[in-house]
C-alpha positions as CSV (number, residue, x, y, z in Angstrom):
1,X,44.2,-76.0,-73.1
2,X,43.7,-73.1,-70.6
3,X,43.7,-69.9,-72.4
4,X,42.0,-67.8,-69.5
5,X,41.2,-67.6,-66.1
6,X,39.9,-65.1,-63.3
7,X,41.2,-64.1,-59.8
8,X,39.1,-61.8,-58.0
9,X,39.3,-62.9,-53.9
10,X,39.8,-60.7,-51.1
11,X,43.9,-60.1,-50.7
12,X,43.5,-61.7,-47.1
13,X,41.7,-64.8,-48.6
14,X,44.2,-65.2,-51.1
15,X,47.3,-64.1,-47.8
16,X,45.4,-67.3,-46.4
17,X,44.8,-69.7,-48.9
18,X,48.6,-69.7,-50.5
19,X,50.9,-68.7,-47.3
20,X,51.8,-65.4,-47.9
21,X,52.5,-63.5,-44.9
22,X,51.9,-59.9,-45.8
23,X,48.1,-59.8,-47.8
24,X,49.4,-59.2,-51.6
25,X,48.0,-55.8,-53.5
26,X,45.9,-58.0,-55.8
27,X,43.7,-56.4,-58.3
28,X,40.5,-58.3,-59.6
29,X,40.7,-59.4,-63.1
30,X,37.7,-61.2,-64.9
31,X,39.5,-62.0,-68.1
32,X,42.8,-63.0,-67.4
33,X,44.8,-63.7,-71.0
34,X,48.3,-65.0,-72.6
35,X,50.8,-62.2,-72.5
36,X,49.2,-60.5,-69.8
37,X,51.1,-59.3,-66.4
38,X,49.6,-61.2,-63.4
39,X,50.6,-62.6,-60.2
40,X,52.2,-65.8,-59.6
41,X,53.2,-67.4,-55.9
42,X,56.6,-69.5,-55.8
43,X,59.6,-69.6,-53.1
44,X,61.7,-66.6,-52.0
45,X,65.4,-67.2,-51.5
46,X,64.9,-67.6,-47.9
47,X,62.3,-70.3,-48.0
48,X,59.2,-68.5,-47.5
49,X,56.8,-67.8,-50.3
50,X,55.9,-64.4,-52.2
51,X,54.4,-63.2,-55.1
52,X,55.7,-62.0,-58.3
53,X,54.5,-60.6,-61.2
54,X,54.8,-62.3,-64.6
55,X,54.1,-62.3,-68.3
56,X,52.0,-65.2,-69.3
57,X,53.9,-67.5,-71.7
58,X,56.7,-68.7,-70.8
59,X,60.2,-67.7,-72.5
60,X,62.5,-70.1,-72.2
61,X,66.5,-68.4,-71.0
62,X,67.6,-69.6,-74.5
63,X,64.6,-68.2,-76.7
64,X,65.8,-65.7,-79.4
65,X,62.8,-63.1,-78.8
66,X,59.2,-63.0,-77.5
67,X,57.1,-64.8,-80.0
68,X,57.6,-68.1,-78.1
69,X,55.5,-67.1,-75.6
70,X,52.3,-67.3,-77.1
71,X,53.0,-71.2,-78.1
72,X,54.2,-71.7,-74.1
73,X,51.0,-70.8,-72.5
74,X,50.2,-74.5,-71.4
75,X,52.8,-77.0,-70.8
76,X,51.0,-80.3,-71.0
77,X,51.8,-82.8,-68.2
78,X,52.5,-85.9,-70.2
79,X,55.6,-84.2,-72.0
80,X,56.7,-81.2,-68.9
81,X,59.6,-83.0,-68.0
82,X,61.2,-83.9,-71.4
83,X,59.9,-80.9,-73.8
84,X,62.4,-78.7,-74.3
85,X,60.5,-75.6,-73.9
86,X,59.8,-76.8,-70.1
87,X,62.2,-79.3,-68.9
88,X,64.8,-76.8,-67.3
89,X,61.8,-74.9,-65.4
90,X,60.4,-78.6,-64.6
91,X,63.6,-79.0,-62.6
92,X,64.5,-75.4,-61.1
93,X,61.4,-73.2,-60.8
94,X,57.7,-74.7,-60.3
95,X,55.4,-71.9,-59.1
96,X,51.4,-72.0,-57.7
97,X,49.2,-69.9,-60.4
98,X,46.4,-67.8,-58.1
99,X,43.2,-67.9,-59.4
100,X,39.4,-68.4,-58.5
101,X,38.3,-70.3,-61.8
102,X,38.8,-70.6,-65.6
103,X,37.3,-70.7,-68.7
104,X,36.9,-73.4,-71.5
105,X,34.8,-73.2,-75.0
106,X,32.6,-75.9,-75.8
107,X,32.0,-76.6,-79.6
108,X,28.5,-76.4,-80.4
109,X,26.2,-75.8,-83.3
110,X,26.9,-72.4,-85.0
111,X,30.1,-71.8,-83.0
112,X,32.0,-72.1,-79.4
113,X,30.4,-71.6,-75.8
114,X,32.2,-70.6,-73.2
115,X,31.8,-71.9,-69.3
116,X,33.4,-70.8,-66.4
117,X,34.6,-73.2,-64.3
118,X,36.1,-73.3,-60.7
119,X,35.1,-74.9,-57.2
120,X,31.9,-75.2,-56.0
121,X,32.2,-73.2,-52.4
122,X,34.1,-70.4,-54.5
123,X,37.1,-70.9,-53.3
124,X,40.5,-69.7,-54.5
125,X,42.7,-72.5,-56.1
126,X,46.0,-72.8,-57.7
127,X,46.9,-73.8,-60.8
128,X,50.6,-76.1,-61.2
129,X,52.8,-73.4,-63.0
130,X,56.4,-73.1,-64.4
131,X,58.3,-70.1,-64.6
132,X,61.5,-68.8,-66.1
133,X,63.6,-65.6,-66.6
134,X,64.3,-64.6,-69.6
135,X,67.0,-61.3,-71.0
136,X,65.6,-59.1,-73.8
137,X,68.2,-57.5,-76.8
138,X,68.2,-54.7,-74.9
139,X,69.3,-56.2,-71.4
140,X,66.3,-56.4,-69.7
141,X,65.0,-59.3,-67.9
142,X,61.5,-60.6,-68.2
143,X,59.9,-63.5,-65.6
144,X,57.4,-65.6,-67.5
145,X,54.9,-68.7,-66.3
146,X,53.1,-71.4,-68.1
147,X,50.3,-73.4,-67.0
148,X,50.2,-76.7,-67.1
149,X,47.4,-79.0,-68.0
150,X,46.1,-82.7,-67.6
151,X,43.6,-84.8,-68.9
152,X,40.2,-83.6,-67.8
153,X,38.1,-84.6,-65.1
154,X,34.5,-85.9,-65.7
155,X,33.2,-82.3,-65.5
156,X,35.5,-80.5,-67.6
157,X,35.5,-83.0,-70.2
158,X,32.1,-82.1,-71.4
159,X,33.5,-78.6,-72.2
160,X,37.3,-79.5,-73.6
161,X,39.7,-82.3,-73.9
162,X,42.2,-80.8,-71.5
163,X,42.1,-78.4,-68.2
164,X,44.9,-77.0,-65.8
165,X,46.1,-79.0,-63.4
166,X,44.7,-77.9,-59.7
167,X,46.6,-78.4,-56.9
168,X,45.5,-79.6,-53.4
169,X,46.3,-77.3,-50.5
170,X,48.3,-79.9,-48.7
171,X,50.2,-80.4,-52.2
172,X,51.2,-76.8,-52.4
173,X,54.9,-77.1,-50.5
174,X,55.9,-80.5,-52.2
175,X,55.3,-78.9,-56.0
176,X,57.1,-75.6,-54.9
177,X,60.4,-77.4,-53.6
178,X,62.1,-78.5,-56.3
179,X,64.1,-81.2,-54.2
180,X,61.2,-83.2,-53.3
181,X,61.2,-86.4,-55.9
182,X,58.3,-87.6,-57.8
183,X,56.4,-84.1,-58.6
184,X,54.8,-85.4,-61.7
185,X,52.3,-87.6,-59.5
186,X,50.5,-84.1,-58.8
187,X,50.1,-83.8,-62.3
188,X,46.3,-85.2,-62.4
189,X,42.7,-84.1,-62.8
190,X,41.3,-82.4,-59.8
191,X,38.2,-84.2,-58.2
192,X,35.3,-83.5,-60.3
193,X,32.8,-83.9,-57.4
194,X,34.4,-80.6,-55.6
195,X,33.9,-78.8,-58.9
196,X,31.3,-76.5,-60.8
197,X,30.7,-75.6,-64.5
198,X,28.2,-73.1,-65.9
199,X,27.9,-71.4,-69.8
200,X,28.8,-67.4,-69.5
201,X,28.4,-64.6,-71.8
202,X,30.6,-65.0,-74.7
203,X,31.8,-61.2,-74.0
204,X,34.3,-63.2,-72.5
205,X,35.9,-64.1,-76.1
206,X,37.4,-60.6,-75.8
207,X,40.4,-59.9,-73.5
208,X,39.2,-56.4,-73.1
209,X,36.1,-57.0,-71.5
210,X,37.2,-57.6,-67.9
211,X,34.4,-56.7,-65.3
212,X,32.4,-58.9,-62.7
213,X,29.6,-59.5,-65.5
214,X,31.5,-62.3,-67.1
215,X,31.1,-64.7,-64.0
216,X,27.2,-64.2,-64.7
217,X,25.4,-67.5,-65.4
218,X,23.2,-67.3,-68.8
219,X,20.6,-69.8,-69.2
220,X,21.1,-71.9,-73.0
221,X,19.6,-74.9,-74.3
222,X,23.0,-77.0,-74.0
223,X,23.8,-80.7,-72.8
224,X,23.8,-81.5,-69.5
225,X,26.6,-80.4,-67.3
226,X,25.2,-81.7,-63.7
227,X,28.1,-82.2,-61.0
228,X,29.6,-86.0,-60.7
229,X,27.9,-87.8,-57.7
230,X,31.4,-89.2,-57.0
231,X,34.9,-88.3,-57.1
232,X,36.5,-89.2,-60.2
233,X,40.0,-89.6,-61.0
234,X,42.0,-90.4,-64.0
235,X,44.4,-93.4,-63.4
236,X,46.9,-93.5,-66.3
237,X,50.4,-94.4,-66.3
238,X,51.6,-90.8,-66.0
239,X,49.0,-89.8,-63.4
240,X,49.0,-90.8,-59.6
241,X,46.0,-91.8,-58.1
242,X,44.9,-90.4,-54.3
243,X,42.8,-92.1,-51.5
244,X,39.4,-91.0,-51.6
245,X,40.0,-89.9,-47.8
246,X,41.9,-87.0,-49.5
247,X,38.5,-85.1,-50.2
248,X,37.3,-84.0,-47.2
249,X,40.5,-83.2,-45.9
250,X,40.3,-80.4,-48.2
251,X,36.9,-79.6,-47.8
252,X,37.8,-78.8,-44.2
253,X,40.5,-77.3,-45.1
254,X,38.3,-74.9,-47.1
255,X,36.1,-74.5,-44.3
256,X,38.8,-73.1,-42.1
257,X,40.2,-70.8,-44.5
258,X,36.7,-69.0,-44.8
259,X,36.4,-69.1,-40.5
260,X,40.1,-67.2,-40.4
261,X,38.9,-65.0,-43.4
262,X,35.6,-64.1,-41.5
263,X,37.6,-63.4,-38.1
264,X,40.5,-61.3,-40.3
265,X,37.5,-59.4,-41.1
266,X,35.9,-58.9,-38.2
267,X,39.2,-57.9,-36.2
268,X,39.3,-55.1,-39.1
269,X,36.3,-53.7,-38.5
270,X,36.6,-53.9,-34.8
């Protein structure tokens, strides 16, 4: 599952990464937890992309109360199209969840060790998500979201048995456009050789701890999480594979993003 993640990139970097016309007002958060209200990217009525503040924990329109949201923070890829809580949102309301990394806990002797998992170059990433609108008994509309999860790649598998679906930038439009067929093909593990994982402090266990120190690596004796030497992709019945040539494409896209961000910064300081 994915029960915590973080988002701390500069607003200009987020605007470039997600195709938002105006840099969003994003406050860094290093320990995002269920029930919190955080930014989600979706298609606006005019077809452009917009950021909306939503509560983490999807509440279907038919839910009787808010408590269901604590059970629906994740939607498994293998059942997202058929499970009652998610199938309507999968057909109608898909979104991107901006992040710069996520946390998973590895079982060790005496407890669990948290790990931070993200991109090697620190670039922002997008989880595949679903959103929904729910009307509470007082008549207020609340927008909520869930993170779609899948089987882990080689790196994440050393920590946990699931990971969030991370979409490649070239797949953002296809995921958001509900008219596009075969969107389930995108629900696969992200290539392990583009990612890194390292142990962090157990301070992340408590949601009220929300500072940059949570990202600091700690030194512990634990089984190796060395980065795989080659791209790994799980090929199951419900998971499609992509050509190996997509990896350098994504890396070049990230390099272009960093160059544009540097130009944006230089022009702002001129």
